[in-house]
C-alpha positions in Angstrom: 2.4 16.4 4.8 4.5 19.5 4.5 3.5 22.9 5.8 3.3 26.0 3.6 4.6 29.2 5.0 2.5 32.3 4.4 5.2 34.9 3.6 3.2 38.0 4.3 2.2 36.7 7.7 5.6 35.2 8.7 7.4 38.5 8.0 5.2 40.3 10.5 6.9 41.2 13.8 3.9 40.0 15.7 4.1 36.4 14.3 5.7 33.6 16.3 6.3 30.2 14.8 7.6 27.1 16.5 7.8 23.3 16.2 6.8 21.0 19.1 8.2 17.4 19.3 8.9 14.8 22.0 9.9 11.2 22.5 12.7 11.1 19.9 14.1 8.0 21.5 17.4 8.4 19.6 19.1 5.1 19.1 16.1 3.0 20.0 16.1 -0.5 18.7 13.4 -2.0 16.5 12.2 -5.4 17.9 10.2 -8.2 16.5 11.2 -8.1 12.9 12.7 -11.3 11.5 14.3 -12.1 8.2 15.8 -8.7 7.5 18.6 -8.3 5.1 21.7 -6.2 6.0 20.5 -3.0 4.1 17.1 -3.1 5.8 18.7 -3.6 9.2 21.0 -0.6 8.7 18.0 1.6 7.6 16.1 0.6 10.7 19.1 1.4 13.0 19.2 5.0 11.6 15.5 5.6 11.5 15.1 7.6 14.7 18.0 9.9 13.7 16.6 10.3 10.2 13.2 11.3 11.7 14.9 14.0 13.8 16.8 15.1 10.7 13.4 15.7 9.0 12.3 17.8 12.0 15.5 19.9 11.8 14.8 20.4 8.1 11.2 21.5 8.7 12.5 24.0 11.3 14.9 25.5 8.8 12.5 25.4 5.8 9.7 27.0 7.7 12.0 29.5 9.4 10.6 28.8 12.9 11.7 30.8 15.9 12.4 27.8 18.1 12.1 24.1 18.6 10.5 22.5 21.7 11.5 18.9 22.7 9.4 17.7 25.6 11.4 14.7 27.0 12.7 11.3 26.1 15.3 12.5 23.6 17.3 9.4 24.3 16.0 5.8 24.8 18.0 5.1 28.0 19.0 6.9 31.1 22.6 5.6 30.5 22.7 7.4 27.1 25.5 6.5 24.8 28.0 9.1 23.8 27.2 8.4 20.1 23.6 9.5 20.6 24.6 12.6 22.4 27.2 13.6 19.8 24.7 13.0 17.0 22.0 15.0 18.8 24.4 17.9 19.4 25.5 17.9 15.8 21.9 18.4 14.7 21.3 21.1 17.3 24.3 22.9 16.0 22.8 23.0 12.6 19.8 24.8 14.0 22.1 27.2 15.8 23.6 28.1 12.4 20.1 29.2 11.3 19.5 31.2 14.6 16.8 28.8 15.7 16.6 28.4 19.5 16.0 25.0 21.2 14.3 24.3 24.5 14.8 20.9 26.1 13.0 19.2 29.0 14.3 15.7 29.8 11.8 12.9 30.7 11.7 9.4 32.3 13.9 7.8 29.7 16.7 10.4 30.0 16.5 11.9 33.5 19.2 14.3 34.8 20.3 11.5 37.2 21.4 9.3 34.3 24.9 9.1 33.0 25.7 11.9 30.5 29.0 12.9 28.8 30.3 16.3 29.6 29.4 17.8 26.2 29.1 21.5 25.6 25.8 22.4 24.1 25.5 25.0 21.3 24.6 28.5 22.4 21.1 28.2 21.0 20.2 25.4 23.5 18.2 26.0 26.7 17.9 23.0 29.1 15.2 23.0 31.8 16.6 22.2 35.3 15.2 19.5 37.5 14.8 21.5 40.7 11.8 23.6 39.9 10.1 24.7 36.7 12.0 27.6 35.2 10.9 30.3 32.8 12.9 31.2 29.6 11.9 34.1 27.5 12.3 33.9 23.8 13.2 37.4 22.5 13.4 38.8 19.0 14.0 42.4 17.9 14.5 43.4 21.5 11.0 42.2 22.4 9.9 39.2 24.5 7.7 37.1 22.2 7.2 34.0 24.3 7.6 32.7 27.8 8.6 29.0 28.0 8.2 27.3 31.3 9.5 23.7 31.9 11.1 21.2 34.1 13.3 18.1 33.5 12.9 14.8 35.4 15.5 14.4 38.1 14.8 10.7 38.4 13.2 8.3 36.0 10.3 7.3 38.1 8.8 10.7 38.7 5.3 9.9 39.9 4.4 13.2 41.5 2.1 15.7 39.8 4.7 18.3 38.6 2.1 20.8 37.5 1.6 21.9 41.1 5.1 23.4 41.0 4.5 25.4 37.8 3.8 29.2 38.4 0.6 30.7 37.1 1.1 32.9 34.0 2.2 36.4 35.0 0.2 39.3 33.6 3.4 40.7 32.1 4.3 37.5 30.2 3.8 37.2 26.4 2.4 34.0 24.8 3.2 31.4 27.4 4.1 27.7 26.8 4.4 25.0 29.4 6.7 22.1 28.6 6.0 18.8 30.5 6.6 15.1 30.1 3.5 13.7 31.7 0.6 11.2 31.8 -2.5 13.2 31.2 -5.7 11.6 32.5 -6.0 7.8 33.2 -5.9 4.6 31.2 -3.4 5.8 28.6 -1.5 2.6 28.4 1.7 4.3 29.6 3.5 4.4 32.9 1.8 7.1 35.1 4.8 9.5 35.2 3.9 13.0 36.5 0.2 12.2 36.4 -2.0 15.3 36.0 -5.4 16.4 34.7 -6.6 18.9 32.1 -7.8 21.1 34.9 -4.3 21.1 36.4 -3.0 22.5 33.1 -5.9 24.9 32.5 -5.6 26.5 35.9 -2.1 27.9 35.1 -3.6 30.2 32.4 -0.9 29.3 29.8 -1.6 29.5 26.1 0.0 26.2 25.0 1.0 23.0 26.8 3.8 21.2 24.9 3.5 17.7 26.3 5.5 14.5 25.9 5.4 10.8 27.0 2.3 9.6 25.0 3.5 8.3 21.7 0.3 8.8 19.7 -0.1 12.3 18.2 -3.2 14.1 19.5 -4.5 17.5 20.3 -6.3 17.2 23.6 -7.9 20.6 23.2 -7.3 23.3 20.6 -7.4 26.4 22.9 -8.0 27.7 26.3 -5.2 26.5 26.5 -4.1 24.3 23.6 -2.9 21.0 25.0 -0.9 18.9 22.5 1.0 15.5 22.4 3.0 15.4 19.2 3.7 11.7 19.6 7.0 10.1 18.7 8.4 11.2 15.3 9.3 7.6 14.4 7.2 4.6 15.1 9.4 1.7 16.4 7.0 -1.3 16.2 3.5 -2.3 15.1 2.1 -0.8 18.3 3.1 2.6 16.9 1.5 2.3 13.5 -0.1 5.2 11.7 1.2 8.8 11.1 4.1 9.9 13.2 5.6 13.4 13.3 5.5 16.8 15.0 3.4 19.9 15.2 4.2 23.3 13.7 2.4 26.1 15.5 1.8 29.7 14.3 1.0 32.5 16.7 -0.2 35.9 15.6 -1.0 38.8 17.9 -0.8 36.5 21.0 -3.2 33.8 19.7 -2.7 30.5 17.9 -3.8 30.8 14.2 -2.6 27.4 13.0 -1.5 24.0 14.5 -0.4 21.7 11.7 0.8 18.1 11.9 3.9 17.2 9.8 4.9 13.6 9.2 8.5 12.9 9.8 8.8 9.1 10.1 11.4 7.5 7.8 9.7 4.1 8.1 6.0 3.5 8.5 4.0 0.8 10.2 0.6 -0.1 9.0 -2.1 -2.5 10.1 -4.6 -3.5 7.4 -7.6 -5.8 7.7 -9.0 -7.5 4.5 -12.2 -9.4 4.3 -11.6 -12.4 2.0 -15.1 -13.9 2.1 -15.5 -13.4 -1.6 -12.1 -14.9 -2.5 -12.5 -18.4 -3.9 -8.9 -19.7 -4.0 -5.2 -19.1 -3.4 -4.6 -17.4 -6.7 -7.1 -14.7 -6.0 -5.8 -14.4 -2.4 -2.3 -13.7 -3.7 -3.7 -11.1 -6.1 -5.6 -9.4 -3.3 -2.5 -9.1 -1.2 -0.6 -7.7 -4.2 -3.3 -5.1 -4.5 -3.1 -4.1 -0.8 0.7 -3.8 -1.1 0.5 -1.6 -4.2 -2.1 0.7 -2.6 0.1 1.1 0.5 3.1 1.9 -1.7 1.2 4.6 -3.6 0.1 6.2 -0.4 3.4 5.9 1.5 5.1 9.0 0.2 8.0 6.8 -1.0 8.7 5.7 2.6 9.4 2.0 3.4 6.4 0.4 5.2 6.1 -2.6 7.5 2.7 -4.2 7.0 0.7 -6.4 9.4 -2.2 -8.0 7.4 -5.2 -9.4 9.1 -7.5 -11.7 7.0 -11.1 -12.0 8.0 -14.4 -13.5 6.8 -15.9 -16.9 6.1 -14.0 -18.0 3.1 -13.1 -21.0 1.0 -9.4 -20.1 1.6 -9.8 -20.7 5.3 -8.8 -24.3 5.0 -5.8 -23.4 3.0 -4.6 -20.8 5.5 -5.0 -23.1 8.4 -2.5 -25.5 6.9 0.9 -25.8 8.5 3.4 -23.2 7.2 1.1 -21.7 4.6 1.0 -18.1 5.9 4.8 -18.3 6.4 5.3 -19.3 2.8 3.1 -16.4 1.6 5.1 -14.0 3.8 8.4 -15.3 2.4 7.1 -14.9 -1.1 6.2 -11.2 -0.7 9.3 -10.4 1.2 11.4 -11.8 -1.6 9.3 -9.7 -4.1 10.0 -6.5 -2.2 13.7 -7.0 -1.5 14.9 -4.7 -4.3 12.4 -1.9 -3.8 13.7 1.2 -2.0 10.1 2.0 -0.9 9.4 -1.6 0.0 6.3 -2.9 1.8 7.6 -5.5 4.2 5.0 -8.1 5.1 5.7 -8.3 8.8 3.0 -10.8 9.7 -0.3 -12.3 8.4 -2.9 -12.8 11.1 -5.5 -15.4 10.0 -8.8 -14.5 11.5 -10.8 -16.2 8.7 -13.5 -18.8 9.6 -14.7 -21.9 7.8 -17.7 -21.7 5.5 -20.3 -23.1 7.8 -23.7 -21.9 9.0 -23.2 -21.1 12.7 -26.9 -20.8 13.3 -27.5 -24.3 11.9 -24.5 -25.7 13.8 -25.7 -24.2 17.0 -28.9 -26.3 16.7 -26.9 -29.6 16.9 -27.3 -31.5 20.1 -23.7 -32.6 20.4 -20.3 -31.1 21.4 -20.1 -29.1 18.1 -23.4 -27.4 18.9 -22.2 -26.7 22.5 -19.1 -25.0 21.1 -21.2 -22.5 19.1 -23.7 -22.0 21.9 -21.1 -21.3 24.6 -19.1 -18.9 22.3 -22.3 -17.1 21.4 -23.2 -16.8 25.1 -19.8 -15.3 25.9 -19.9 -12.8 23.1 -23.4 -11.6 24.0 -23.0 -11.4 27.8 -20.4 -9.0 29.1 -20.4 -10.5 32.6 -19.6 -14.0 31.2 -16.8 -12.6 29.0 -15.3 -10.9 32.1 -15.4 -14.1 34.0 -13.2 -15.6 31.3 -10.9 -12.6 31.7 -10.6 -13.3 35.4 -9.6 -16.8 34.8 -6.7 -15.5 32.7 -5.5 -13.0 35.3 -2.9 -15.3 36.8 -1.2 -15.6 33.4 -1.2 -11.8 32.8 -0.2 -10.8 36.3 2.6 -13.3 36.9 6.1 -11.9 37.1 7.1 -13.8 34.0 3.9 -13.3 32.0 3.6 -9.5 32.4 7.1 -9.0 30.9 5.8 -10.4 27.6 2.0 -9.9 27.4 -0.3 -7.0 28.1 -3.8 -7.1 29.4 -6.4 -7.9 26.8 -8.8 -5.1 25.6 -12.5 -5.9 25.2 -12.0 -6.3 21.4 -9.1 -8.6 21.9 -11.1 -10.7 24.4 -13.9 -11.1 21.8 -11.3 -12.0 19.1 -9.8 -14.6 21.4 -13.2 -16.3 21.9 -13.9 -16.3 18.1 -10.4 -17.7 17.5 -11.0 -20.5 20.0 -14.3 -21.3 18.4 -12.8 -21.4 14.9 -10.0 -23.6 16.1 -12.4 -26.2 17.6 -14.8 -26.1 14.7 -11.9 -26.7 12.3 -11.1 -29.9 14.1 -14.7 -31.1 14.7 -16.5 -30.0 11.6 -14.1 -28.6 8.9 -16.3 -27.5 6.0 -19.2 -29.7 7.0 -22.2 -27.6 8.2 -24.5 -30.5 8.8 
């Protein structure tokens, strides 16, 4: 969504407006997509840059005072000169509109990494890696914001950097802390600069502009505001949903609006469809067509990668379990979408359908088929038993080879795995026979 500028407010000398972004990952590669044509591959290769172009345009259109970028501008410590030159070109465009930029480098682009000796535009302020430093944004001869930040010296910065940040001085105006960090625990990200909400609150700042977590989220709205903008362009199905940045308006020293703006050039969507009422392959194809058209209508003319999960006890289960069937359906829809500029690219179909059998009746059988249902039901109803299965899989997930390719299963994924195993066995022992 785009933001609307309130002209009467924005002309006030007491109003401050800025955009907060992070995790641009310029030049990042998109993985796991097969069967792409040349035009699509080219669009993907430019997507992270296009997303940043959208941020630059929002800065100019909304006449913001400055742009904050909280780390991971590039995707690699050994950043290529192409990414650096393209990044500088976009910053120079902001300079032409008198928009300041504040940069704090993160774990993907630490100061220790190779960097070309490129002169930055005069509007760019880079945080050092020695200690947090304070920059004052001034307008009309008045200090309107204090911006405190630090860049990573090394990629694996695992110390809590907040302990080095100064507390807000009484003489400072609206104060912003910039930090690339892991807030709290169990975020699914590497624990770089781990810290707590209390660590941030104790500094008495007004806004914490964080980076590192790719999902956009406002941790708290005030006292202070703590915000992760997420990455402006999702790069795989793990980064589905809205992606963008935040535009923040400050009036008389307090935040009056924090608005999320979508910037992604390409979207990733996960959709689950219950097909229990679908009788045959013709209706299944029609249902998938309906899903694709709905996504297209809601995409804002942006190309979308779709992962479709089919669920429910359905007559089409036996069809879908046939060799190569889902691959053929995927190929059909990819061919259909090839000429659309706002295509919906069917990335994968996950078949979680089940045969049309009465599990309760099957569970009463005194044979191996009954045992399959009884054991799976027992696992799904007893958390301790389910965890015992997880422990048996630990060697697979913790091995040096395994952990490179697979992540630990969540509780929902463990349950799905049990159900999938049950369906696989019932297909082979029972098929559609519920007797």
